[in-house]
C-alpha positions, 0 to 999 in steps of 0.5 A: 565417546562411542565414535571410536568403535570400529564398524566395518562396511563389509567389502563386497567379495565380488557378487558377480564372481562364481560360487565356490564349487563343491568338488568330488574326491581327487582320487576319483577324478584321477581315475576318470581322467586316466579312463577317458579317451575324449581329449575335451573331456579329459581336459575338463576333468583336469580342470576339476582336479585343479579346482579341487587343489585350489582349497589346499594348495593353490600353487599345485592348482595353478600347475594343473590349470596350466597342464590342462591348457597346454594339453588343449593347445596340443589337441588344437582345441579352442583354449579360451574357455579353459583359460577363463575357467583358470582365471575365474578360479584364480579370482576365487582363490584371491577372494578367499585369501582376502577373507583370511587376511592374506592380503599380498597373496590376494592381490597376487592372484587377482593380478594373475587373473587380470593377465588372462582376462586382458589376453582374452579381452574379458573386460568383465573379468577385469572389472571383478579383479579391480573390485577385489584389489580395491577391497584389499586396499581398503582392508590395508587403509590405502584408500586412494588406491582403493578408490582408483580400482573402484572407479576403474571397475565402475567404468567397465560396469557402466560401459557393459551395462552390468546393473549388478556390478554398478550396484555393487560398486556403489557400495564400495565407493560409499565405503571409501567416503565413509572412511574419510568421514564424508558421511553425506556422500557416503550415504548418497552412494549407499542409497544408490546401491540399495535402490539399484538392488531393490529394482534388480530384486523385482525381476530377479531369476533364480540364478541371480537372486542370491547375489542380488539379496546379498548386495541389498543386505550390504547396502542396508548395512552400510546405511546403518553404519552412516546412521550410527555415525550420525548418532541415529542409533535406533535407525542404525539398528533398524537398518542392521537388523534388515541387513542381518535377516537377509544374511541369515536367509542366505547363510552369509557367514562373514555378513552375519558376523559383521551384523552382530558386531554392528548391532553390538556397537549400536547397543553400546552407544545406547549404554546397553553394555550387556547386549553389546557384549553378547552380540560381540561374542556371536561375532567372534565365534563366526569369525574364528570359524571362517578364519577371518583375522581382519574381523577378529582384529576389529571385534577384539579392539571393540571389546577393549574399547568398551571396557575402557568406557566402562572404566571411565564411568566406574564409581570407584578406583577398584572397579575402574582398574578392574575394567582397564585390566580386562581391556588390555588382553583384548587390545593386545589380541587385536594389535597382534592380529592386526600387526600380523596381517598388516591391517593399518586401520586396526593397528592404529585403533588398537594402539590407541586403545592400549595407549589409553588403558595403560595411561589410565593405569599409570603405566606410562612407559607402555602408553608412550610406546603405543602412542608412538605406534598410533601417531606413526600409523595415522601419519601413514594412513592419512598423510596430506599426499594420500588424502589429496590424491583421493579427493582428486580422483573423486573430483575427476570421476564425478566431474567427467560424469557431471554429477557434482557442481563446482561448489560441491566439489570445493566443499568436498575438498575442504572436508578432506582437508579438515579431516587431515588436519584433525588426524594429524 
């Protein structure tokens, strides 16, 4: 019954990307720019101005990045560091748009960054962008595309011996397996990730400590999700809390919100509903603060489903209908947000919750409308062609790496086949 709650395996925002820069006042920067005579320093100030605009007007920031690079060319300076600075900033902008559920914009800025990284043969930068684009496709329910981008990124991280990148991408690949219901394979990748981050933590310096801790926290979170899916609720809470403690230590807002959501679900799975509601509310408060609409759609949907569960367990008709009426506004909030941001997984789950609530209330016309939405979205996400493509990509990569025997590959394909049949 509780398996229809939506847990989110948080998609890493690229642990290797630069952290958000704190910028001085733009007017102050312009004053410094106008007074400076050294060309190299002037261009560096121009890049800072561009960075400052990136938060409020990305198009304006791109204009100033281009202006800085143009001035560098006129001054016969090496433009590589200035261009790579622009690419890094575009990657950050794209990541921010993903957090705000502006998925098409997120992909657009990652692709702009890839063009620059390709021009200057920066393979690590390309890998970061591939990983970011993979994250967006998971949010959109395009799992086979996500898998392709993740494995492309993994190949680069392995070729360049980037241990943090490899540990990070294991989490992402595990996520796709989890979304497809292949929990044993997902757990394998998440364990690989946690072990890799734990080893990195042993000899981490101050410059890499944050990203390694953050990566380890998400590995623990993802293992908790698999344990929950396998019905090991106490074990899942243990891993969720290990993850949440690290997120609180590093002040990771998105991760903290996600942690409260997942702990809430584990409590509800044990029928500790009041504890679950309290955790859901903590999650909503943080997602609203950071304007993460994808997270809000998820949590509102979970609360809607919780009230449907309570309705099913009510001992009289009046209480049952009261719970169902409470489920509707949360279901509609989830559905409206998911529709606005075109997040197929949350459109499907919220439509299913609304279908169930309206059906139990005897409002069959409304129930039928959302049943059609649910069926259409399930068909789009889990079509035979998509799932077959996903299985083929996984098999191709892992065969090349000699990580699976033929019988395991055949078993994996059969899992995907049964998953598609059940969904349809």
